[in-house]
SETILO-541185 format. One line per 4 residues: number of its first residue (from 1); their letters; for each residue x negated, y negated, z negated of N, C-alpha, C, O. Coordinates in nm, 2 decimals. Atoms other than C-alpha are relative to their C-alpha. Layout:
<pts>
NUM) A) X Y Z X Y Z X Y Z X Y Z | ...
</pts>
This chain:
<pts>
1) XXXX) 0.00 0.00 0.15 -3.43 -18.29 -12.42 0.05 0.13 -0.05 0.00 0.19 -0.15 | -0.06 -0.13 0.04 -3.22 -17.97 -12.45 -0.10 0.11 0.02 -0.11 0.20 -0.07 | 0.10 -0.11 -0.02 -3.50 -17.76 -12.30 -0.11 -0.01 -0.10 -0.16 0.09 -0.15 | 0.11 0.01 0.10 -3.76 -17.90 -12.54 0.05 0.05 -0.14 -0.02 0.12 -0.21
5) XXXX) -0.05 -0.05 0.13 -3.53 -17.83 -12.84 0.01 0.16 0.00 -0.03 0.22 -0.10 | 0.00 -0.15 -0.02 -3.48 -17.47 -12.71 -0.14 0.06 -0.01 -0.16 0.16 -0.08 | 0.14 -0.05 0.00 -3.85 -17.43 -12.66 -0.06 -0.01 -0.14 -0.12 0.09 -0.19 | 0.05 0.02 0.13 -3.93 -17.56 -13.01 0.06 0.11 -0.10 -0.01 0.17 -0.18
9) XXXX) -0.07 -0.10 0.09 -3.67 -17.33 -13.18 -0.05 0.14 0.03 -0.08 0.22 -0.06 | 0.06 -0.13 -0.04 -3.80 -17.03 -12.98 -0.14 0.01 -0.05 -0.17 0.12 -0.11 | 0.14 -0.01 0.06 -4.16 -17.11 -13.08 0.00 0.02 -0.15 -0.08 0.09 -0.20 | -0.01 -0.02 0.14 -4.06 -17.14 -13.44 0.04 0.14 -0.04 -0.01 0.20 -0.14
13) XXXX) -0.04 -0.13 0.03 -3.88 -16.81 -13.44 -0.11 0.10 0.03 -0.13 0.19 -0.05 | 0.12 -0.09 -0.03 -4.18 -16.63 -13.27 -0.10 -0.02 -0.11 -0.16 0.08 -0.15 | 0.10 0.02 0.10 -4.42 -16.79 -13.52 0.04 0.06 -0.13 -0.04 0.12 -0.20 | -0.05 -0.06 0.12 -4.20 -16.68 -13.81 -0.01 0.15 0.00 -0.06 0.21 -0.10
17) XXXX) 0.01 -0.15 -0.01 -4.18 -16.32 -13.69 -0.15 0.04 0.00 -0.18 0.14 -0.07 | 0.14 -0.04 0.00 -4.55 -16.30 -13.62 -0.07 -0.02 -0.14 -0.16 0.06 -0.18 | 0.06 0.02 0.13 -4.65 -16.45 -13.96 0.05 0.09 -0.10 -0.02 0.12 -0.20 | -0.06 -0.09 0.10 -4.43 -16.21 -14.15 -0.06 0.14 0.02 -0.04 0.23 -0.07
21) XXXX) 0.06 -0.13 -0.02 -4.63 -15.91 -14.01 -0.10 0.03 -0.10 -0.13 0.15 -0.13 | 0.11 -0.03 0.10 -4.90 -15.95 -14.27 0.05 0.00 -0.14 -0.03 0.00 -0.24 | -0.06 0.00 0.14 -4.66 -15.95 -14.57 -0.01 0.13 -0.06 0.02 0.24 0.00 | 0.02 -0.12 0.08 -4.74 -15.69 -14.83 0.12 0.01 -0.10 0.11 -0.06 -0.20
25) XXXX) -0.11 -0.01 0.09 -4.41 -15.59 -14.99 -0.03 0.07 -0.13 0.06 0.08 -0.22 | 0.03 -0.08 0.12 -4.59 -15.38 -15.25 -0.09 -0.07 -0.10 -0.13 -0.01 -0.20 | 0.08 0.08 0.09 -4.79 -15.65 -15.41 0.07 -0.01 -0.14 0.19 -0.04 -0.14 | -0.06 0.00 0.13 -4.73 -15.64 -15.79 0.06 0.13 -0.04 0.11 0.14 -0.16
29) XXXX) -0.06 -0.13 0.03 -4.60 -15.28 -15.78 -0.10 0.11 -0.01 -0.07 0.21 -0.08 | 0.10 -0.11 0.00 -4.91 -15.07 -15.73 -0.07 0.01 -0.13 -0.08 -0.09 -0.21 | 0.08 -0.01 0.12 -5.12 -14.94 -16.02 -0.11 -0.10 0.00 -0.15 -0.14 -0.11 | 0.11 0.09 0.00 -5.40 -15.17 -15.91 0.05 -0.14 -0.05 -0.04 -0.23 -0.07
33) XXXX) -0.05 0.13 0.05 -5.17 -15.46 -16.02 0.02 0.00 -0.15 0.06 -0.09 -0.21 | 0.00 -0.02 0.15 -5.20 -15.33 -16.38 -0.14 0.02 -0.05 -0.18 0.14 -0.06 | 0.14 -0.02 0.04 -5.55 -15.40 -16.49 -0.02 0.07 -0.13 0.07 0.08 -0.22 | 0.03 -0.07 0.12 -5.72 -15.20 -16.76 0.09 0.11 -0.04 0.14 0.13 -0.15
37) XXXX) -0.09 -0.12 0.02 -5.51 -14.89 -16.71 -0.06 0.12 0.05 -0.15 0.12 0.14 | 0.05 -0.13 -0.05 -5.57 -14.52 -16.65 0.13 0.07 0.04 0.23 0.07 -0.04 | -0.12 -0.07 -0.06 -5.32 -14.32 -16.44 -0.04 0.15 0.00 -0.13 0.19 0.08 | 0.04 -0.14 0.03 -5.32 -13.95 -16.54 0.11 0.09 0.05 0.23 0.07 0.03
41) XXXX) -0.09 -0.11 -0.04 -5.17 -13.64 -16.39 -0.05 0.13 -0.07 -0.17 0.15 -0.08 | 0.03 -0.13 0.06 -5.16 -13.30 -16.56 -0.01 0.11 0.10 -0.08 0.21 0.09 | -0.01 -0.10 -0.10 -5.08 -13.10 -16.25 0.00 -0.06 0.14 0.10 -0.10 0.19 | 0.13 -0.04 0.04 -5.33 -13.12 -16.09 -0.06 -0.09 -0.10 -0.01 -0.20 -0.13
45) XXXX) 0.07 0.08 0.10 -5.58 -13.25 -16.35 -0.08 -0.10 0.08 -0.19 -0.08 0.12 | 0.05 0.11 -0.08 -5.65 -13.58 -16.18 0.03 -0.13 -0.07 0.14 -0.15 -0.13 | -0.02 0.13 0.05 -5.69 -13.94 -16.29 -0.08 -0.10 0.07 -0.17 -0.07 0.14 | 0.08 0.11 -0.05 -5.80 -14.28 -16.18 0.02 -0.12 -0.10 0.12 -0.13 -0.16
49) XXXX) 0.00 0.12 0.09 -5.89 -14.60 -16.37 0.00 -0.13 0.08 -0.06 -0.14 0.18 | 0.00 0.14 -0.06 -5.81 -14.96 -16.28 -0.07 -0.09 -0.10 -0.03 -0.10 -0.21 | 0.08 0.10 0.08 -6.06 -15.22 -16.40 0.07 -0.13 -0.03 0.19 -0.15 0.01 | -0.06 0.13 0.04 -6.00 -15.57 -16.53 0.04 -0.09 0.11 0.12 -0.18 0.10
53) XXXX) -0.03 0.08 -0.12 -6.00 -15.71 -16.18 0.09 0.06 0.09 0.11 0.01 0.20 | -0.10 -0.07 -0.09 -5.75 -15.46 -16.04 -0.07 0.09 0.10 0.00 0.14 0.19 | 0.06 -0.10 -0.09 -6.01 -15.24 -15.87 0.00 0.13 -0.06 0.00 0.15 -0.18 | 0.01 -0.13 0.05 -6.02 -14.87 -15.90 -0.15 0.03 -0.03 -0.23 0.04 0.06
57) XXXX) 0.14 -0.01 0.04 -6.34 -14.81 -16.10 -0.04 0.15 -0.01 -0.16 0.17 0.00 | 0.04 -0.14 0.01 -6.33 -14.43 -16.14 0.11 0.09 0.03 0.23 0.06 -0.01 | -0.10 -0.10 -0.03 -6.14 -14.13 -16.02 -0.06 0.14 0.01 -0.17 0.15 0.06 | 0.05 -0.13 0.00 -6.18 -13.76 -16.06 0.11 0.10 -0.01 0.22 0.07 -0.06
61) XXXX) -0.09 -0.11 0.00 -6.01 -13.43 -16.02 -0.08 0.12 -0.06 -0.20 0.14 -0.02 | 0.07 -0.12 0.05 -6.09 -13.10 -16.20 0.08 0.12 0.06 0.20 0.13 0.04 | -0.06 -0.12 -0.06 -6.02 -12.78 -16.01 -0.09 0.12 -0.03 -0.21 0.12 0.00 | 0.07 -0.12 0.04 -6.12 -12.44 -16.14 -0.12 -0.03 -0.08 -0.23 0.03 -0.07
65) XXXX) 0.11 0.04 0.09 -6.34 -12.61 -16.40 -0.11 -0.09 0.07 -0.20 -0.13 0.00 | 0.10 0.09 -0.08 -6.53 -12.81 -16.13 0.06 -0.14 0.00 0.17 -0.17 0.04 | -0.04 0.14 0.00 -6.52 -13.19 -16.18 -0.05 -0.06 0.13 -0.17 -0.05 0.17 | 0.03 0.06 -0.13 -6.51 -13.37 -15.84 0.03 -0.15 -0.01 0.14 -0.19 -0.04
69) XXXX) -0.01 0.15 0.00 -6.57 -13.75 -15.83 0.07 -0.04 0.13 0.04 0.01 0.24 | -0.08 0.04 -0.11 -6.32 -13.92 -15.60 0.00 -0.15 0.02 -0.04 -0.23 -0.07 | -0.03 0.14 -0.04 -6.26 -14.24 -15.42 0.15 0.00 0.04 0.19 0.08 0.12 | -0.14 0.01 -0.04 -5.90 -14.34 -15.41 0.04 -0.14 0.03 -0.02 -0.24 -0.03
73) XXXX) -0.04 0.14 -0.03 -5.74 -14.64 -15.25 0.15 0.00 0.05 0.20 0.10 0.11 | -0.13 0.02 -0.05 -5.40 -14.78 -15.16 0.00 -0.07 0.13 -0.08 -0.16 0.15 | -0.01 0.07 -0.12 -5.31 -14.88 -14.81 0.06 -0.14 -0.02 0.15 -0.15 -0.11 | -0.06 0.14 0.01 -5.22 -15.25 -14.76 0.13 0.01 0.08 0.14 0.06 0.19
77) XXXX) -0.14 0.01 -0.06 -4.85 -15.31 -14.68 0.07 0.13 0.02 0.17 0.13 0.09 | -0.06 -0.13 -0.01 -4.77 -14.94 -14.71 0.00 0.07 -0.13 -0.10 0.05 -0.20 | 0.00 -0.07 0.13 -4.68 -14.72 -15.00 -0.08 0.13 0.00 -0.02 0.24 -0.02 | 0.09 -0.12 -0.02 -4.97 -14.48 -14.94 -0.12 -0.01 -0.08 -0.19 -0.11 -0.09
81) XXXX) 0.13 -0.01 0.07 -5.26 -14.36 -15.14 -0.08 0.11 0.06 -0.02 0.21 0.11 | 0.09 -0.11 -0.06 -5.56 -14.16 -15.01 -0.11 0.03 -0.10 -0.16 -0.06 -0.17 | 0.11 -0.05 0.09 -5.82 -13.95 -15.20 -0.11 0.05 0.09 -0.08 0.13 0.18 | 0.12 -0.05 -0.07 -6.17 -13.89 -15.07 -0.10 0.05 -0.10 -0.11 0.00 -0.22
85) XXXX) 0.11 -0.05 0.09 -6.47 -13.70 -15.22 -0.11 -0.10 0.01 -0.15 -0.15 0.11 | 0.12 0.07 0.02 -6.76 -13.90 -15.35 -0.11 0.09 -0.02 -0.22 0.09 0.05 | 0.10 -0.09 0.04 -6.96 -13.63 -15.51 0.05 0.14 0.02 0.15 0.18 -0.03 | -0.03 -0.14 -0.02 -6.96 -13.27 -15.40 -0.09 0.09 -0.07 -0.10 0.21 -0.03
89) XXXX) 0.10 -0.08 0.07 -7.23 -13.14 -15.63 0.06 0.12 -0.06 0.00 0.23 -0.07 | -0.06 -0.12 0.06 -6.98 -12.91 -15.80 0.09 0.07 0.09 0.16 0.17 0.05 | -0.09 -0.06 -0.10 -6.79 -12.82 -15.49 -0.08 0.10 0.09 -0.18 0.06 0.15 | 0.07 -0.10 -0.08 -6.90 -12.50 -15.32 0.03 0.00 0.15 -0.05 0.04 0.23
93) XXXX) -0.03 -0.01 -0.14 -6.71 -12.53 -15.00 -0.05 -0.12 0.08 -0.08 -0.22 0.02 | 0.06 0.10 -0.08 -6.84 -12.73 -14.71 0.12 -0.09 0.05 0.21 -0.04 0.11 | -0.10 0.09 -0.05 -6.63 -13.04 -14.64 -0.04 -0.07 0.13 0.04 -0.16 0.17 | 0.05 0.07 -0.13 -6.83 -13.14 -14.33 -0.02 -0.15 -0.03 -0.04 -0.19 -0.14
97) XXXX) 0.01 0.14 0.02 -6.84 -13.51 -14.27 0.13 -0.07 -0.04 0.12 -0.19 -0.08 | -0.13 0.06 0.03 -6.47 -13.57 -14.33 0.02 0.02 -0.15 0.03 0.13 -0.20 | -0.01 0.00 0.14 -6.44 -13.66 -14.70 0.14 -0.01 -0.05 0.17 -0.01 -0.17 | -0.14 0.02 0.03 -6.06 -13.70 -14.69 0.05 0.13 -0.06 0.04 0.24 -0.01
101) XXXX) -0.06 -0.12 0.07 -5.89 -13.46 -14.94 0.15 0.01 0.02 0.20 0.11 0.07 | -0.14 0.00 -0.02 -5.53 -13.56 -14.94 0.06 -0.14 0.00 -0.01 -0.23 -0.05 | -0.07 0.13 -0.01 -5.29 -13.85 -14.87 0.14 0.02 -0.04 0.20 0.13 -0.02 | -0.14 -0.01 0.04 -4.95 -13.92 -15.01 0.08 -0.13 0.00 0.02 -0.24 0.00
105) XXXX) -0.09 0.11 0.00 -4.65 -14.15 -15.00 0.04 -0.03 -0.14 0.08 0.06 -0.22 | -0.02 0.03 0.13 -4.60 -14.34 -15.32 0.14 -0.06 -0.03 0.20 -0.13 0.05 | -0.12 0.06 0.06 -4.30 -14.43 -15.53 -0.05 -0.07 -0.13 -0.09 -0.01 -0.22 | 0.06 0.07 0.11 -4.42 -14.71 -15.76 0.10 -0.04 -0.11 0.22 -0.06 -0.09
109) XXXX) -0.08 0.04 0.12 -4.29 -14.78 -16.11 -0.10 -0.06 -0.10 -0.22 -0.03 -0.09 | 0.09 0.06 0.10 -4.44 -14.98 -16.40 -0.09 0.10 -0.08 -0.20 0.07 -0.10 | 0.07 -0.10 0.08 -4.54 -14.67 -16.60 -0.02 0.13 0.07 -0.07 0.22 0.00 | 0.01 -0.13 -0.07 -4.53 -14.40 -16.34 -0.02 -0.02 0.15 0.04 -0.11 0.21
113) XXXX) 0.03 0.00 -0.15 -4.66 -14.33 -15.99 0.03 0.14 0.04 -0.03 0.24 0.00 | -0.03 -0.14 -0.06 -4.51 -14.04 -15.79 -0.05 0.00 0.14 -0.02 -0.09 0.22 | 0.06 -0.02 -0.13 -4.71 -13.93 -15.49 0.05 0.12 0.06 0.02 0.23 0.02 | -0.05 -0.11 -0.08 -4.54 -13.71 -15.24 -0.11 0.03 0.10 -0.14 -0.05 0.19
117) XXXX) 0.11 -0.04 -0.09 -4.82 -13.52 -15.06 0.05 0.02 0.14 0.14 0.10 0.16 | -0.03 -0.03 -0.13 -4.80 -13.53 -14.69 -0.11 0.03 0.09 -0.10 0.07 0.21 | 0.11 -0.04 -0.08 -5.15 -13.47 -14.57 -0.10 0.07 -0.09 -0.18 0.01 -0.16 | 0.10 -0.09 0.08 -5.34 -13.18 -14.74 -0.06 0.09 0.10 -0.06 0.21 0.08
121) XXXX) 0.04 -0.08 -0.12 -5.49 -13.06 -14.41 -0.11 0.10 -0.03 -0.13 0.20 0.03 | 0.11 -0.09 0.04 -5.80 -12.91 -14.58 0.05 0.11 -0.10 -0.03 0.20 -0.13 | -0.05 -0.10 0.09 -5.58 -12.71 -14.82 -0.07 -0.02 -0.14 -0.08 0.07 -0.22 | 0.08 0.03 0.12 -5.77 -12.88 -15.11 0.10 0.02 -0.12 0.05 0.08 -0.22
125) XXXX) -0.10 -0.02 0.11 -5.45 -12.88 -15.33 0.07 0.13 0.03 0.09 0.17 0.15 | -0.08 -0.12 -0.01 -5.26 -12.57 -15.40 0.13 -0.03 0.08 0.19 -0.14 0.07 | -0.12 0.02 -0.08 -4.96 -12.53 -15.15 0.12 -0.03 -0.08 0.22 -0.09 -0.04 | -0.12 0.02 0.08 -4.72 -12.53 -15.44 0.01 -0.15 -0.05 0.12 -0.19 -0.10
129) XXXX) -0.01 0.14 0.04 -4.81 -12.90 -15.52 0.05 -0.08 0.11 -0.02 -0.11 0.21 | -0.07 0.08 -0.10 -4.57 -13.11 -15.33 -0.01 -0.15 -0.04 0.00 -0.24 0.05 | 0.01 0.14 0.05 -4.60 -13.42 -15.55 -0.08 0.00 -0.12 -0.10 0.10 -0.20 | 0.09 0.02 0.11 -4.83 -13.56 -15.81 0.06 -0.11 -0.08 0.09 -0.22 -0.02
133) XXXX) -0.06 0.11 0.08 -4.69 -13.76 -16.10 -0.11 -0.05 -0.10 -0.16 0.02 -0.18 | 0.10 0.07 0.08 -4.93 -14.01 -16.26 0.08 -0.08 -0.11 0.17 -0.15 -0.07 | -0.06 0.08 0.11 -4.84 -14.16 -16.60 -0.11 -0.11 -0.04 -0.23 -0.08 -0.05 | 0.09 0.11 0.03 -4.99 -14.50 -16.70 -0.04 0.01 -0.15 0.04 0.04 -0.24
137) XXX) 0.05 0.02 0.14 -5.21 -14.53 -17.01 -0.08 -0.13 0.00 -0.16 -0.15 0.08 | 0.08 0.13 0.02 -5.34 -14.87 -17.13 -0.14 0.04 -0.06 -0.14 0.12 -0.15 | 0.14 -0.03 0.05 -5.72 -14.87 -17.19 -0.04 -0.12 -0.10 -0.15 -0.11 -0.15
</pts>
């Protein structure tokens, strides 16, 4: 009887640990949790919009007068955002097949998103830009 009890307790502990691996601690904190909003940064000139269902509906950056359409998304269960090129019609440099522009670690707030850039491997952003601050605007 004692062995069965120990086995059941051990099985419950293992099940609890494994089931908690899929927990997303950032649910309710990301900009996508604020529908009908626009998140705008002045330096660089970049923004993204969150639709009524919490999806990112549009994103773009303006560099040297060129508007570049972006795809941006948040990682699940991590405070990370990634930006990729959708349209390169105004971009003169060759991005090859890798559309990734930059990635950053996020600090979430109800009205502000601070992104600390940690992957700008293509040098898309100026080296002086270490973080991007987005401010929330209701649409």
